[in-house]
gemmi code that builds the backbone of each chain (N, CA, C; Angstrom):
import gemmi

chains = {
    "A": [
        ("UNK", (-64.782, 27.911, 8.512), (-65.326, 26.929, 7.983), (-64.474, 25.538, 9.223)),
        ("UNK", (-65.249, 25.163, 9.535), (-65.496, 23.699, 9.953), (-64.613, 22.560, 8.853)),
        ("UNK", (-63.516, 21.715, 9.678), (-62.977, 20.825, 8.760), (-63.425, 19.722, 9.053)),
        ("UNK", (-62.902, 18.925, 8.308), (-63.146, 17.154, 8.998), (-62.743, 17.107, 10.239)),
        ("UNK", (-64.280, 16.758, 11.147), (-63.820, 16.270, 12.343), (-63.805, 14.790, 12.886)),
        ("UNK", (-62.730, 14.526, 13.467), (-62.898, 12.910, 13.572), (-62.601, 13.155, 15.399)),
        ("UNK", (-62.945, 11.896, 16.113), (-62.950, 11.711, 17.349), (-62.904, 9.927, 17.374)),
        ("UNK", (-62.506, 9.207, 18.630), (-61.273, 10.823, 19.612), (-60.026, 10.655, 18.824)),
        ("UNK", (-59.341, 11.742, 19.435), (-57.926, 11.775, 19.112), (-57.314, 10.857, 19.094)),
        ("UNK", (-57.191, 9.994, 20.132), (-56.527, 9.087, 20.944), (-56.716, 8.039, 21.194)),
        ("UNK", (-56.798, 6.844, 21.201), (-57.375, 5.505, 21.937), (-56.508, 4.372, 21.823)),
        ("UNK", (-56.445, 4.049, 23.017), (-55.688, 3.298, 23.863), (-56.664, 2.417, 24.554)),
        ("UNK", (-56.535, 1.011, 23.761), (-57.325, 0.239, 24.175), (-56.657, -1.593, 24.297)),
        ("UNK", (-57.075, -2.565, 25.019), (-56.507, -3.904, 24.492), (-57.148, -4.427, 23.626)),
        ("UNK", (-56.204, -5.726, 23.567), (-56.579, -6.251, 22.284), (-57.875, -7.051, 22.482)),
        ("UNK", (-58.934, -7.499, 21.944), (-59.900, -8.195, 21.716), (-61.124, -7.341, 21.908)),
        ("UNK", (-60.502, -5.411, 22.352), (-61.977, -4.859, 22.493), (-62.567, -4.179, 20.874)),
        ("UNK", (-63.791, -4.150, 21.235), (-64.190, -3.038, 20.189), (-63.757, -1.906, 19.979)),
        ("UNK", (-63.133, -1.437, 18.949), (-62.907, 0.112, 18.968), (-64.125, 0.877, 17.884)),
        ("UNK", (-64.302, 1.967, 18.376), (-65.588, 2.795, 17.203), (-64.633, 4.111, 16.832)),
        ("UNK", (-64.156, 4.680, 15.631), (-63.672, 5.875, 15.368), (-64.966, 6.413, 14.507)),
        ("UNK", (-65.083, 7.882, 14.922), (-65.404, 8.477, 14.202), (-65.346, 9.576, 13.530)),
        ("UNK", (-66.223, 10.003, 11.983), (-65.930, 10.865, 11.666), (-67.047, 12.152, 11.042)),
        ("UNK", (-66.925, 13.167, 11.087), (-67.894, 14.192, 10.048), (-67.484, 14.739, 9.168)),
        ("UNK", (-67.862, 14.601, 8.376), (-67.286, 15.609, 6.895), (-67.829, 16.928, 7.062)),
        ("UNK", (-66.751, 17.608, 6.086), (-67.383, 18.814, 6.084), (-68.506, 19.384, 4.725)),
        ("UNK", (-69.194, 19.908, 5.518), (-70.835, 20.001, 5.126), (-70.900, 20.147, 3.681)),
        ("UNK", (-71.597, 19.161, 3.025), (-71.842, 19.439, 1.513), (-71.095, 18.475, 0.617)),
        ("UNK", (-69.704, 18.232, 1.136), (-69.210, 17.003, 0.716), (-69.435, 15.769, 0.473)),
        ("UNK", (-69.618, 15.335, -0.376), (-70.480, 13.757, -0.646), (-69.321, 12.467, -1.180)),
        ("UNK", (-68.377, 12.343, -0.802), (-67.493, 12.277, -1.011), (-66.297, 11.654, 0.597)),
        ("UNK", (-66.709, 10.525, 1.112), (-65.738, 10.304, 2.216), (-64.813, 9.472, 2.169)),
        ("UNK", (-63.898, 9.444, 2.904), (-62.550, 8.047, 2.798), (-61.966, 7.755, 4.007)),
        ("UNK", (-61.728, 6.520, 4.248), (-61.053, 6.269, 5.081), (-59.944, 5.997, 5.124)),
        ("UNK", (-58.702, 6.371, 5.911), (-57.371, 5.995, 5.666), (-56.425, 5.247, 7.135)),
        ("UNK", (-55.985, 4.430, 6.358), (-54.953, 4.138, 7.812), (-53.322, 4.817, 7.349)),
        ("UNK", (-52.643, 5.078, 8.205), (-50.928, 5.614, 8.035), (-50.296, 4.807, 9.022)),
        ("UNK", (-49.444, 3.820, 8.529), (-48.154, 3.188, 9.346), (-47.148, 3.564, 8.877)),
        ("UNK", (-45.924, 3.726, 9.390), (-44.508, 3.692, 9.128), (-43.960, 2.909, 8.201)),
        ("UNK", (-45.047, 1.537, 8.389), (-44.589, 0.249, 7.414), (-45.313, 0.321, 6.043)),
        ("UNK", (-46.270, 0.718, 6.061), (-46.888, 0.653, 4.893), (-47.560, 2.204, 4.597)),
        ("UNK", (-47.109, 2.929, 4.946), (-47.801, 4.147, 4.524), (-48.906, 4.883, 4.886)),
        ("UNK", (-49.808, 5.090, 3.733), (-50.861, 5.783, 3.792), (-52.016, 4.784, 2.955)),
        ("UNK", (-52.952, 4.583, 3.365), (-53.513, 3.172, 2.843), (-54.895, 3.636, 2.301)),
        ("UNK", (-56.119, 3.288, 1.597), (-57.185, 3.395, 1.576), (-57.658, 2.662, 2.269)),
        ("UNK", (-58.729, 2.393, 3.354), (-59.401, 1.313, 3.517), (-60.602, 1.565, 2.625)),
        ("UNK", (-61.476, 2.543, 2.650), (-62.943, 2.340, 1.893), (-63.369, 3.670, 1.851)),
        ("UNK", (-63.748, 3.876, 0.598), (-64.492, 5.423, 0.405), (-66.166, 4.944, -0.104)),
        ("UNK", (-66.996, 6.469, 0.570), (-68.269, 6.163, 0.181), (-68.415, 7.232, -1.019)),
        ("UNK", (-69.582, 7.487, -1.383), (-69.858, 8.540, -2.660), (-71.652, 8.589, -1.718)),
        ("UNK", (-72.294, 9.800, -1.368), (-73.197, 9.804, -0.896), (-73.834, 8.491, 0.087)),
        ("UNK", (-73.052, 8.638, 0.584), (-73.444, 7.317, 2.020), (-73.363, 6.085, 1.649)),
        ("UNK", (-73.314, 5.806, 0.510), (-72.898, 4.460, -0.314), (-71.576, 4.225, -0.239)),
        ("UNK", (-70.986, 2.474, 0.122), (-69.838, 2.639, 0.099), (-69.608, 1.964, -1.515)),
        ("UNK", (-68.344, 2.596, -2.074), (-68.110, 2.039, -3.009), (-67.050, 1.110, -3.472)),
        ("UNK", (-66.312, 1.496, -2.469), (-64.894, 0.699, -2.420), (-64.319, 0.091, -1.200)),
        ("UNK", (-64.472, -0.920, -1.230), (-64.132, -1.272, 0.424), (-63.072, -2.576, -0.123)),
        ("UNK", (-62.221, -2.526, -1.032), (-61.533, -3.267, -1.237), (-60.153, -3.330, -0.290)),
        ("UNK", (-60.054, -1.523, 0.181), (-58.555, -1.811, 1.144), (-59.039, -2.162, 2.693)),
        ("UNK", (-60.239, -2.432, 3.169), (-60.482, -3.368, 4.364), (-59.401, -4.346, 4.636)),
        ("UNK", (-58.713, -4.451, 5.546), (-57.651, -5.387, 5.447), (-58.252, -6.825, 6.054)),
        ("UNK", (-59.416, -6.701, 6.600), (-60.643, -8.039, 6.856), (-61.205, -8.017, 7.464)),
        ("UNK", (-62.693, -8.891, 7.774), (-63.616, -9.187, 8.282), (-63.745, -8.072, 9.662)),
        ("UNK", (-62.693, -8.207, 10.236), (-63.037, -7.575, 11.669), (-63.070, -6.012, 11.744)),
        ("UNK", (-62.777, -5.358, 10.312), (-63.278, -4.119, 9.872), (-64.411, -4.034, 9.022)),
        ("UNK", (-65.217, -2.844, 9.779), (-66.358, -2.221, 8.914), (-66.392, -1.237, 9.283)),
        ("UNK", (-66.999, -0.566, 8.512), (-67.349, 0.800, 8.221), (-69.139, 1.282, 7.678)),
        ("UNK", (-69.771, 2.347, 8.399), (-71.109, 2.767, 8.142), (-71.150, 4.127, 7.805)),
        ("UNK", (-71.753, 4.884, 6.956), (-72.288, 6.074, 6.657), (-73.955, 6.398, 6.953)),
        ("UNK", (-74.182, 6.264, 8.065), (-75.807, 6.279, 8.197), (-76.711, 7.347, 7.632)),
        ("UNK", (-75.788, 8.252, 7.480), (-76.203, 9.578, 6.976), (-74.989, 11.113, 6.545)),
        ("UNK", (-75.502, 11.863, 5.817), (-74.544, 12.668, 5.297), (-73.435, 13.497, 5.737)),
        ("UNK", (-73.571, 13.303, 7.404), (-72.800, 14.059, 8.366), (-72.080, 13.226, 9.094)),
        ("UNK", (-72.246, 11.580, 8.928), (-71.612, 11.403, 9.839), (-70.926, 9.872, 9.582)),
        ("UNK", (-70.031, 9.182, 9.628), (-69.583, 7.855, 9.277), (-68.667, 6.976, 10.693)),
        ("UNK", (-68.828, 5.918, 10.519), (-68.022, 5.249, 11.826), (-67.173, 4.107, 10.982)),
        ("UNK", (-65.716, 3.945, 11.913), (-64.884, 2.528, 11.064), (-64.737, 2.112, 12.531)),
        ("UNK", (-65.072, 0.894, 12.552), (-65.326, -0.369, 13.641), (-64.344, -1.323, 13.619)),
        ("UNK", (-63.205, -1.488, 14.637), (-62.898, -2.972, 14.122), (-63.215, -3.650, 15.704)),
        ("UNK", (-63.363, -5.086, 15.517), (-63.868, -6.064, 16.083), (-63.568, -7.233, 15.709)),
        ("UNK", (-62.966, -7.868, 16.595), (-62.149, -7.540, 17.797), (-60.519, -7.172, 17.233)),
        ("UNK", (-60.216, -5.968, 18.145), (-59.013, -5.405, 17.687), (-57.560, -6.458, 18.152)),
        ("UNK", (-56.375, -5.805, 17.290), (-55.748, -6.562, 17.692), (-54.160, -5.666, 17.525)),
        ("UNK", (-52.616, -5.703, 17.984), (-52.288, -5.085, 18.529), (-52.089, -4.726, 16.792)),
        ("UNK", (-51.835, -5.452, 15.667), (-51.187, -4.874, 14.592), (-52.177, -3.759, 13.362)),
        ("UNK", (-53.149, -3.475, 14.722), (-54.050, -2.611, 13.912), (-53.422, -1.164, 14.384)),
        ("UNK", (-52.548, -0.844, 15.049), (-51.922, -0.027, 15.764), (-51.925, 1.138, 14.549)),
        ("UNK", (-52.651, 2.136, 14.507), (-51.998, 3.202, 13.430), (-52.438, 4.558, 13.621)),
        ("UNK", (-52.652, 5.383, 12.646), (-53.503, 6.456, 12.947), (-54.164, 6.480, 11.504)),
        ("UNK", (-55.355, 6.805, 12.135), (-56.520, 6.557, 11.196), (-57.231, 8.228, 10.790)),
        ("UNK", (-57.130, 8.276, 9.271), (-57.492, 9.581, 9.143), (-58.920, 9.194, 8.173)),
        ("UNK", (-59.796, 10.363, 8.228), (-61.075, 10.303, 7.733), (-60.809, 11.991, 6.949)),
        ("UNK", (-61.095, 11.858, 5.271), (-61.221, 12.617, 4.485), (-62.585, 12.718, 3.617)),
        ("UNK", (-62.837, 14.279, 3.272), (-63.887, 14.230, 2.429), (-63.573, 15.287, 1.387)),
        ("UNK", (-64.753, 14.940, -0.028), (-64.626, 15.884, -0.831), (-65.737, 15.836, -1.637)),
        ("UNK", (-65.710, 16.785, -2.629), (-67.125, 17.422, -3.335), (-67.069, 16.590, -4.368)),
        ("UNK", (-68.086, 16.457, -4.975), (-67.915, 15.417, -6.531), (-66.738, 15.316, -6.933)),
        ("UNK", (-66.869, 14.265, -7.933), (-65.523, 13.906, -8.803), (-65.281, 15.123, -9.550)),
        ("UNK", (-66.266, 15.431, -10.363), (-65.987, 16.645, -11.545), (-64.934, 17.660, -11.565)),
        ("UNK", (-63.878, 17.327, -12.080), (-63.160, 18.416, -11.569), (-61.997, 18.060, -10.879)),
        ("UNK", (-61.752, 17.256, -10.357), (-60.525, 16.631, -9.657), (-60.329, 17.123, -8.344)),
        ("UNK", (-61.685, 17.242, -7.572), (-61.389, 17.915, -6.251), (-60.252, 17.017, -5.355)),
        ("UNK", (-59.850, 17.935, -4.339), (-58.624, 17.497, -3.676), (-59.507, 16.793, -2.063)),
        ("UNK", (-59.046, 16.183, -1.890), (-59.355, 15.581, -0.244), (-59.514, 16.465, 0.865)),
        ("UNK", (-60.162, 16.888, 1.568), (-60.081, 17.381, 3.302), (-59.891, 16.701, 4.258)),
        ("UNK", (-58.561, 16.376, 5.127), (-58.007, 15.440, 5.760), (-58.670, 15.969, 7.046)),
        ("UNK", (-59.193, 15.290, 8.464), (-59.413, 15.267, 9.380), (-58.206, 15.329, 10.406)),
        ("UNK", (-58.239, 15.610, 11.684), (-56.506, 15.702, 12.527), (-56.455, 13.900, 12.619)),
        ("UNK", (-57.356, 12.771, 12.508), (-56.857, 11.718, 12.613), (-56.717, 11.187, 13.877)),
        ("UNK", (-57.040, 9.913, 14.260), (-57.133, 9.037, 15.512), (-55.873, 8.130, 15.282)),
        ("UNK", (-55.546, 8.337, 16.704), (-54.082, 7.701, 16.882), (-54.635, 6.377, 17.761)),
        ("UNK", (-54.270, 5.695, 17.237), (-55.068, 4.352, 17.822), (-53.730, 3.277, 18.010)),
        ("UNK", (-53.518, 2.984, 19.337), (-52.718, 1.964, 20.047), (-53.707, 0.721, 20.893)),
        ("UNK", (-53.168, -0.454, 20.092), (-53.888, -1.484, 20.806), (-52.681, -2.028, 21.662)),
        ("UNK", (-52.975, -2.401, 22.966), (-52.305, -3.035, 23.344), (-52.163, -5.032, 23.891)),
    ],
    "B": [
        ("UNK", (-52.155, -2.019, -12.783), (-52.474, -0.740, -11.783), (-51.785, 0.228, -11.347)),
        ("UNK", (-52.685, 1.698, -10.943), (-51.960, 2.918, -10.550), (-50.692, 2.571, -9.530)),
        ("UNK", (-49.887, 3.559, -9.763), (-48.546, 3.339, -8.618), (-48.057, 4.820, -8.644)),
        ("UNK", (-47.767, 5.209, -7.490), (-47.297, 6.595, -7.502), (-45.621, 6.144, -6.799)),
        ("UNK", (-44.743, 6.702, -7.327), (-43.116, 6.377, -6.506), (-42.725, 7.342, -6.025)),
        ("UNK", (-42.124, 7.592, -5.005), (-41.746, 9.156, -4.282), (-39.874, 7.846, -3.895)),
        ("UNK", (-39.499, 8.575, -4.753), (-37.832, 7.678, -4.445), (-36.977, 7.920, -3.546)),
        ("UNK", (-37.190, 9.491, -2.969), (-36.198, 9.959, -1.700), (-37.455, 9.777, -0.571)),
        ("UNK", (-36.831, 9.234, 0.036), (-37.234, 8.605, 1.346), (-37.043, 9.666, 2.541)),
        ("UNK", (-36.238, 10.060, 2.618), (-35.534, 10.635, 3.497), (-34.573, 11.922, 2.846)),
        ("UNK", (-35.052, 12.929, 3.186), (-34.017, 14.417, 2.790), (-33.359, 15.025, 3.835)),
        ("UNK", (-32.473, 15.347, 3.792), (-31.854, 16.455, 4.823), (-31.341, 17.304, 4.211)),
        ("UNK", (-31.947, 18.846, 4.312), (-31.072, 20.149, 3.751), (-31.082, 20.774, 4.998)),
        ("UNK", (-29.755, 21.747, 4.498), (-29.798, 23.265, 5.555), (-30.616, 24.083, 5.149)),
        ("UNK", (-30.923, 25.000, 6.017), (-31.871, 25.873, 5.597), (-31.055, 27.156, 4.369)),
        ("UNK", (-31.822, 27.561, 3.518), (-31.739, 28.033, 2.323), (-31.444, 27.446, 1.228)),
        ("UNK", (-31.036, 25.655, 1.532), (-30.812, 25.469, 0.519), (-32.272, 24.897, -0.281)),
        ("UNK", (-31.863, 24.307, -1.751), (-32.815, 24.556, -2.756), (-33.584, 22.943, -2.601)),
        ("UNK", (-34.745, 22.857, -2.662), (-35.479, 21.515, -2.654), (-35.904, 20.775, -4.292)),
        ("UNK", (-35.729, 19.664, -4.446), (-36.571, 19.092, -5.337), (-36.873, 17.917, -5.117)),
        ("UNK", (-37.977, 17.509, -4.904), (-38.653, 16.195, -4.300), (-39.246, 15.300, -6.141)),
        ("UNK", (-38.605, 14.089, -6.031), (-39.588, 13.514, -6.879), (-40.773, 12.647, -6.783)),
        ("UNK", (-41.426, 12.795, -7.968), (-42.645, 11.834, -7.967), (-43.015, 11.499, -9.204)),
        ("UNK", (-43.198, 10.007, -9.253), (-43.323, 9.934, -10.463), (-44.938, 8.729, -10.481)),
        ("UNK", (-45.572, 8.756, -11.458), (-46.882, 8.174, -11.504), (-46.773, 6.798, -12.701)),
        ("UNK", (-47.801, 5.869, -12.286), (-47.612, 4.649, -14.075), (-49.341, 4.864, -13.999)),
        ("UNK", (-49.625, 5.561, -15.029), (-51.217, 5.657, -15.368), (-51.147, 6.298, -16.974)),
        ("UNK", (-51.606, 5.656, -17.774), (-51.790, 6.192, -19.012), (-52.597, 7.238, -19.595)),
        ("UNK", (-53.710, 7.240, -18.772), (-54.748, 8.230, -19.043), (-54.674, 9.726, -18.286)),
        ("UNK", (-55.780, 10.492, -18.364), (-55.711, 11.870, -17.765), (-55.829, 11.208, -15.951)),
        ("UNK", (-54.584, 12.456, -15.557), (-54.552, 12.437, -14.121), (-54.656, 13.923, -13.659)),
        ("UNK", (-55.032, 13.892, -12.147), (-54.983, 15.008, -11.634), (-53.791, 14.622, -10.507)),
        ("UNK", (-53.234, 15.845, -10.018), (-52.321, 15.263, -9.302), (-51.968, 16.346, -8.572)),
        ("UNK", (-51.099, 16.158, -7.137), (-51.560, 16.715, -6.090), (-49.789, 16.473, -5.024)),
        ("UNK", (-49.785, 17.558, -4.330), (-48.705, 17.225, -3.349), (-49.608, 17.896, -1.942)),
        ("UNK", (-49.090, 16.682, -0.977), (-49.695, 17.021, 0.441), (-48.524, 17.321, 1.119)),
        ("UNK", (-48.959, 17.997, 2.270), (-47.775, 18.054, 3.539), (-48.664, 17.543, 4.626)),
        ("UNK", (-47.710, 16.900, 5.606), (-47.939, 16.670, 6.631), (-46.897, 16.924, 8.014)),
        ("UNK", (-46.910, 18.055, 8.403), (-46.276, 18.679, 9.496), (-46.703, 17.343, 10.851)),
        ("UNK", (-45.212, 17.651, 11.678), (-45.318, 16.323, 12.925), (-46.667, 16.461, 13.623)),
        ("UNK", (-46.993, 15.367, 13.613), (-47.820, 15.217, 14.747), (-49.629, 15.425, 13.941)),
        ("UNK", (-49.549, 16.346, 12.534), (-50.443, 17.053, 11.897), (-51.204, 15.969, 10.967)),
        ("UNK", (-52.083, 16.472, 10.589), (-53.279, 15.768, 9.462), (-52.202, 16.448, 7.857)),
        ("UNK", (-52.714, 15.739, 7.029), (-52.251, 15.904, 5.813), (-52.938, 17.408, 5.136)),
        ("UNK", (-52.292, 18.130, 4.632), (-52.253, 19.343, 4.257), (-52.174, 19.695, 2.662)),
        ("UNK", (-53.081, 19.854, 1.876), (-52.929, 20.533, 0.407), (-51.956, 21.340, 0.181)),
        ("UNK", (-50.707, 21.111, -0.628), (-49.682, 21.985, -0.711), (-50.135, 22.847, -1.985)),
        ("UNK", (-50.325, 21.779, -2.996), (-50.480, 22.444, -4.493), (-51.037, 21.480, -5.124)),
        ("UNK", (-52.146, 21.685, -6.663), (-52.528, 20.653, -7.225), (-52.585, 21.194, -8.795)),
        ("UNK", (-52.537, 19.691, -9.653), (-52.913, 20.419, -11.189), (-53.891, 19.408, -11.543)),
        ("UNK", (-54.471, 20.247, -12.228), (-55.600, 19.407, -13.210), (-55.207, 19.947, -14.447)),
        ("UNK", (-55.355, 20.673, -14.765), (-55.182, 21.108, -16.839), (-54.170, 22.574, -16.444)),
        ("UNK", (-54.171, 23.202, -18.127), (-53.275, 23.882, -18.355), (-52.274, 24.409, -17.913)),
        ("UNK", (-51.778, 25.205, -17.337), (-50.011, 25.629, -17.367), (-49.324, 24.311, -16.446)),
        ("UNK", (-48.401, 23.476, -17.053), (-47.686, 22.377, -16.198), (-47.466, 22.661, -15.002)),
        ("UNK", (-46.488, 24.039, -14.888), (-46.031, 24.573, -13.750), (-47.177, 25.567, -12.886)),
        ("UNK", (-47.262, 24.681, -11.321), (-48.433, 25.313, -10.433), (-47.444, 25.492, -9.275)),
        ("UNK", (-47.938, 26.844, -8.723), (-47.499, 27.125, -7.560), (-48.557, 27.127, -6.626)),
        ("UNK", (-47.733, 26.720, -5.153), (-48.744, 26.233, -4.276), (-48.671, 26.896, -2.833)),
        ("UNK", (-48.882, 26.991, -1.566), (-48.807, 27.796, -0.967), (-46.993, 27.659, -0.210)),
        ("UNK", (-46.652, 28.585, 0.512), (-45.522, 28.731, 1.189), (-44.008, 28.715, 0.377)),
        ("UNK", (-44.247, 28.811, -1.246), (-43.392, 29.250, -1.963), (-43.263, 27.467, -2.576)),
        ("UNK", (-44.042, 26.888, -2.468), (-43.499, 25.611, -3.068), (-44.617, 25.791, -4.548)),
        ("UNK", (-43.878, 24.815, -5.408), (-44.346, 24.609, -7.003), (-43.653, 23.198, -7.173)),
        ("UNK", (-44.843, 23.036, -8.220), (-43.951, 21.534, -9.035), (-44.480, 21.663, -10.305)),
        ("UNK", (-43.804, 20.787, -11.232), (-44.049, 21.009, -12.638), (-44.361, 19.561, -13.142)),
        ("UNK", (-45.603, 19.337, -13.824), (-46.053, 18.216, -14.678), (-45.281, 17.982, -15.582)),
        ("UNK", (-44.717, 16.890, -15.886), (-44.010, 16.802, -17.121), (-44.694, 15.059, -17.687)),
        ("UNK", (-45.486, 15.767, -18.357), (-46.836, 13.999, -18.686), (-45.889, 13.141, -19.896)),
        ("UNK", (-44.947, 13.578, -20.400), (-43.870, 12.406, -21.093), (-43.131, 11.466, -20.018)),
        ("UNK", (-42.795, 12.012, -18.776), (-42.146, 11.725, -18.269), (-42.696, 10.964, -17.060)),
        ("UNK", (-44.169, 11.251, -16.926), (-45.186, 10.828, -16.049), (-44.456, 11.103, -14.428)),
        ("UNK", (-43.940, 12.520, -14.605), (-43.617, 13.095, -13.245), (-44.265, 14.349, -12.789)),
        ("UNK", (-44.182, 14.455, -11.642), (-45.097, 15.787, -11.055), (-43.848, 16.345, -9.882)),
        ("UNK", (-43.173, 16.545, -9.771), (-41.390, 17.133, -9.157), (-42.174, 18.266, -8.471)),
        ("UNK", (-41.717, 17.740, -7.123), (-42.114, 19.470, -6.018), (-40.867, 20.000, -5.730)),
        ("UNK", (-41.024, 21.461, -5.495), (-39.737, 22.380, -5.600), (-39.834, 23.212, -5.112)),
        ("UNK", (-38.854, 23.988, -4.201), (-38.926, 25.139, -3.220), (-37.587, 25.637, -3.681)),
        ("UNK", (-37.027, 27.185, -4.051), (-35.688, 27.296, -4.110), (-34.858, 27.366, -2.612)),
        ("UNK", (-35.752, 28.033, -1.781), (-35.175, 27.784, -0.432), (-35.942, 27.349, 0.662)),
        ("UNK", (-35.277, 26.483, 1.366), (-36.061, 26.037, 2.340), (-36.194, 26.605, 3.471)),
        ("UNK", (-37.094, 26.517, 4.396), (-36.522, 26.649, 5.758), (-36.803, 25.995, 7.057)),
        ("UNK", (-36.229, 26.258, 8.036), (-36.847, 25.044, 9.048), (-37.984, 24.462, 9.408)),
        ("UNK", (-39.042, 25.061, 8.822), (-40.896, 25.176, 9.017), (-41.235, 24.182, 7.717)),
        ("UNK", (-40.375, 24.121, 7.416), (-40.708, 23.172, 6.331), (-40.416, 21.400, 6.674)),
        ("UNK", (-39.773, 21.287, 7.479), (-39.538, 19.838, 8.025), (-40.910, 19.428, 8.146)),
        ("UNK", (-41.427, 18.126, 7.479), (-42.218, 17.500, 7.113), (-42.157, 16.607, 6.471)),
        ("UNK", (-43.659, 15.667, 5.936), (-43.964, 14.387, 5.349), (-43.928, 14.857, 4.058)),
        ("UNK", (-43.921, 14.987, 3.135), (-44.181, 15.266, 1.692), (-44.946, 14.044, 0.832)),
        ("UNK", (-46.206, 14.217, 0.610), (-46.909, 12.854, -0.348), (-47.006, 13.483, -1.492)),
        ("UNK", (-47.027, 12.833, -2.787), (-47.797, 12.940, -3.879), (-48.668, 12.299, -3.869)),
        ("UNK", (-49.601, 12.585, -4.761), (-50.831, 11.666, -4.841), (-51.507, 11.662, -6.474)),
        ("UNK", (-52.129, 10.923, -7.066), (-52.446, 11.158, -8.539), (-54.143, 10.576, -7.978)),
        ("UNK", (-54.969, 11.278, -8.632), (-56.285, 10.901, -8.848), (-56.734, 10.637, -10.426)),
        ("UNK", (-57.463, 9.795, -10.469), (-57.757, 9.045, -11.829), (-59.249, 9.538, -12.085)),
        ("UNK", (-59.703, 8.265, -12.905), (-60.937, 8.504, -13.400), (-61.896, 8.312, -11.790)),
        ("UNK", (-61.537, 7.490, -10.796), (-62.468, 7.844, -9.631), (-62.148, 8.577, -9.059)),
        ("UNK", (-62.594, 8.975, -7.894), (-62.360, 9.933, -7.036), (-61.557, 9.997, -6.171)),
        ("UNK", (-60.589, 8.346, -5.905), (-59.973, 7.862, -4.766), (-58.414, 8.700, -5.403)),
        ("UNK", (-57.946, 8.974, -4.289), (-56.590, 9.146, -4.732), (-55.109, 8.175, -4.316)),
        ("UNK", (-54.182, 7.913, -4.969), (-53.231, 7.107, -5.120), (-52.016, 7.631, -4.453)),
        ("UNK", (-51.749, 6.941, -3.342), (-50.850, 8.317, -2.678), (-49.275, 7.456, -2.706)),
        ("UNK", (-48.298, 8.463, -2.908), (-46.719, 7.851, -2.816), (-46.493, 7.544, -1.086)),
        ("UNK", (-45.531, 6.827, -1.200), (-45.084, 6.448, 0.346), (-44.383, 7.467, 1.020)),
        ("UNK", (-44.395, 8.861, 0.581), (-44.008, 9.820, 1.421), (-42.702, 9.973, 1.276)),
        ("UNK", (-42.332, 11.438, 1.287), (-40.837, 11.601, 1.567), (-40.609, 12.756, 2.683)),
        ("UNK", (-39.613, 11.637, 3.475), (-39.734, 12.720, 5.093), (-38.028, 13.869, 4.574)),
        ("UNK", (-38.788, 15.310, 5.138), (-37.767, 16.425, 5.015), (-37.459, 16.755, 6.010)),
        ("UNK", (-36.227, 16.810, 6.562), (-35.552, 17.425, 7.737), (-34.297, 18.738, 7.099)),
        ("UNK", (-35.104, 19.793, 7.906), (-34.294, 21.211, 7.381), (-33.540, 21.405, 8.749)),
        ("UNK", (-32.090, 21.453, 8.566), (-31.166, 22.016, 9.477), (-30.996, 23.286, 9.649)),
        ("UNK", (-31.341, 24.013, 10.756), (-31.079, 25.291, 10.582), (-29.296, 25.890, 10.854)),
    ],
}
model = gemmi.Model(1)
for chain_id, residues in chains.items():
    chain = gemmi.Chain(chain_id)
    for i, (resn, *xyz) in enumerate(residues, 1):
        res = gemmi.Residue()
        res.name, res.seqid = resn, gemmi.SeqId(i, " ")
        for name, pos in zip(("N", "CA", "C"), xyz):
            atom = gemmi.Atom()
            atom.name, atom.element = name, gemmi.Element(name[0])
            atom.pos, atom.b_iso = gemmi.Position(*pos), 0.0
            res.add_atom(atom)
        chain.add_residue(res)
    model.add_chain(chain)
structure = gemmi.Structure()
structure.add_model(model)
structure.setup_entities()
């Protein structure tokens, strides 16, 4: 069973560049979550989707961040323009429908470094 | 607003010592509770979960957790830790919506 797949695993780029992170959720999962993990702030929920529709984006830090889910098997998180303070590990997670309190399954993360 | 507190930021134990990591949450309604583990350089993995029923739940690798509703707590325990348990442990609470509220994590270092 394939888990949540994220790409790239590592990204190093200069500030001001556009960064695109990609996620493929587990097949059949209809919730998708984007998190950011830093030493200072821990795990932060940025945005989540249900059936490809963004439900809560209140965690998105600012307008430089945007996320899309064009179909059930693909989502992107874009940062434009990037800044050094965006350096973090970005995790994608997916889960089944809400009933019964389904756990979230996490991808391996993208380690982003903005120079 | 919901919050999850993990009061131990870093715990250092010798192998075979017993472990208890605290987790408290603030939410008055029905909750689902989780513990996740993150080994160095890896993603979060589910350790155990509580939805309903027996408040003492057993997870993988000998871990267990007890839900005490009156104390809003869901502490993680293991009778005898191993060096391979060195990791960061996150408590998470799920309320009416499907998203999780994570604690800040507890780093466990086990000394051989």
